[in-house]
C-alpha positions, 0 to 999 in steps of 0.5 A: 509518522511525526508531525514534522514530516508533514508536507515533505517530498515523501508525504506528497507521494504518500497522499497521492497514492492514497488519493488514487484509491479514494478517487476510485471509490475505496473507503480508506482509513489511516492509522498515523502511528503518530509519534513525538517530534524528535528535533531532527531535520527529517521532514524538511525536504519541502523545496519541491513545492517551490519548483512545481515540477512534481505538481502535474502528478497530483495537482490537488495534493501539491496545491494543498501542501503548499499552504501546509508544509512550511507552517511552524506548528504543522501537524497531521491535523492539517492534512485531516482538515485540508481535503487532500483525502476526502472521506478518509477516516483517521486515527491520530492518537500518539503512540508513546507507551511508558512505564514497565514492560507490562505497562507498555504492552498494555498501553499499546494493546489498548491503543491498537484496539481503539484504532480498530474501532475507529477504522472499523468501516475502512475497506483499506487501512494504511499503517504509517510507522516511522520505520516500517515493520518490526520483525517480532511481536515484542511491543516492549522493544526499545523504539518499538513505537516507530514500527507496526507489529506483524500481529497488528497487520494480521489483526486488521487483515483478519477483520476483513480490511485490506492493508498497506503499511509504510516500510523503507529498505534502509541499509539492508542488503539485497537478500535481507530486503527480499526476506523482509518485504515478504515477511507478512506474505509468508505469515498471511498465506491468503493475502495477495501481495503488491509492493509500490516503491517511491523513488523521490527522496529516500526510498519508500515502499508501501506493502499491500496485503489484499483480499482475493475478492478485491485484488482485481479492483486494486490491481487496476488502481495500482496499474493506473498509478504506475502508468501516471507516475512512470519511474517515480513509483515502481513495483517490486515483487515478493516470494509469491512472485506476481499474482496479477498473472494467476488464473482465477476461477474455472478455465473454459476448454474448447475441444476442436475437430482436429483434437486440439484444445484451446483453454481460456482463463481469466487472470487476477488482474482482469485480463484474459489469457488463451492457450492452444495445445498446438502451441503449449509454450505460447500464451496470448493475454488480452483485455476483456474488450479485446477478447469480446471483439475477437469473438464477435461481440 
C-alpha cells in the first residue's frame, strides 16, 4: 500500500469488503504493508467518486472517500481517522528495509513482530501489500517490501488469526495464476480457502485463509457480499475446490423399513444436504430453516 493509492476505485472495493466483516461483528486488523510513494500515476483513478454510480454498494465508504481522495497529502491516516472502518486496529509503520542483506532481514523481522503485537486482538488480519505474495521467503529480494512473505501469512494464521491478503493476477497466464493463488493453501493444509476478486479498475484478488471453526460465519458474510456486489465481486476457486460444500460433523443416517438409507449432513456453509440410497446421484441442499420446516418444526 502507498499513501498515493488512498481513495482510488480499488480502495473503494477494499474498504467496502472489510466493512462487510466489521458490520458482521468480526474484529478486523489491518497491516497496510505501507511503502513510500513513487511519483507514478497509480492511485489517481478517483473519477468514480464524481459520478455516484458506485455509491449504492456502500454509501458510508463512498461518502467518506469523497472528502479524502483528492487531498494533495492524502494518507492511510485519513482512512484510519475517517470512521470508514470503525473499531479496526491498524499497523501503519512504513516498510523500508535498508543496509546490508542481513540488516534488511533483521529490520523486516522486527517490523513484522511489531505488527503481530499491534494486531494481536484481531480475529481477521488484512495484509495489504503493493503487489501481493512473494513466492519465496527471501526478505532481502529487490523490491521485496512490496510483497507479503509466505512465512508472514503463516505466522498470523498459526497465532490463531484468520488472514486475507491482497494479490493481483498481473500478466500471469492461467496456469501460473492457478498455481500462485493456491500457494498458501498448499502450505497451510488446515486453512479453509476463499478468494474474492474485484473487477473495477485492474483485477484485484483477496485471498482468505480461514480457520475451520470460523468458516461457516465467514461464508455467510462472503455470500452476502457476492449477492450485493453482483459482477463487481466474484469468487474464484483453488486447488482445494469449493470447501463451502464439504460436510462437517457426523452424518445422521436414517434406515427405513424398506432397507433404504437416508443420510443428512451439515455443510461447511451452514446448509443441510440430504441423500437417499435410492437416488445415490441426487443431493438435495436446503437451508436450516427449510429443513426444519420440512420435518415439522
